[in-house]
N, C-alpha and C positions, 0 to 999 in steps of 0.2 A: 557600167556606173551609174550610179544608184542617187535621185533626188534626195537630199535630208533636209528636213524641216527642222529649223532652232533660231532658236531668240539671239540677237547678239547685245551688249550692255544697253544699247537707247531702246531697251523695250519695244522693242518691231521687231519684225520676224523675216528673214532670208529662207532662201532655199538655198543648200550649197551642191554642185558637182566638182568633185573635185578643188580645184584652186579657185572659179567661178561663183562669186555670191548675186544672187537675185532675190528684189526687193518683192517680195511675196504684197499682191495688189488685186483688188478682185473691180472688176467690168460692166455692166450691162449694157446692149444695145435692146431698147424697146420699140416694137413697130406698131403700129392700133390703127387700123384703116388707115394705110400707106405711108402714117406719120412715122418721126421718129423723133424720139425723146434727147434731148442733146441741153444741157444745161453750160450755164455762161459764169467763170470764174468769178470768186466774188475778192479776192487776194491775191498775194504772191506775184511770182516772177512772171507770171503768165495769167495775171487779171486780166479781166475782157475777154480772155477768148474761149472756145466754146470745146467740153470732151461730154464723152458719155458720162454715166454716174458711176460713181465708183471709191475706189479709197483704198490705204493702206490695212493690212492686216494689224491689227493692235492681239495683245498680251491674250489669252482663253479664250479666243472668238475664232468661229466656226469662218469658211468662207462664205455661209448664207444671213449670216449676222452680219458680218464683214458689209455686206452690199446692202441689205436690212437697211443696216442703220445710216447708211449714206441718204435714205430716203427718210426718213423720222427727226435724223440730228437738224437743226439750222445751223 
């Protein structure tokens, strides 16, 4: 069974495989001189928690654009 990318009514993209639906997200693990880049959440139900940078794929966005956008948006 093949994964298929599709847009649902909320404008977010999901992958479907049979009857399973998965959110499409990007994340990066950036290591520089034995240091790992992580970010602290500013809001939401996990405010203050640490995470790797990334986000949900938006309409007409490539995976690379999605990830790059997380570094340029405030």
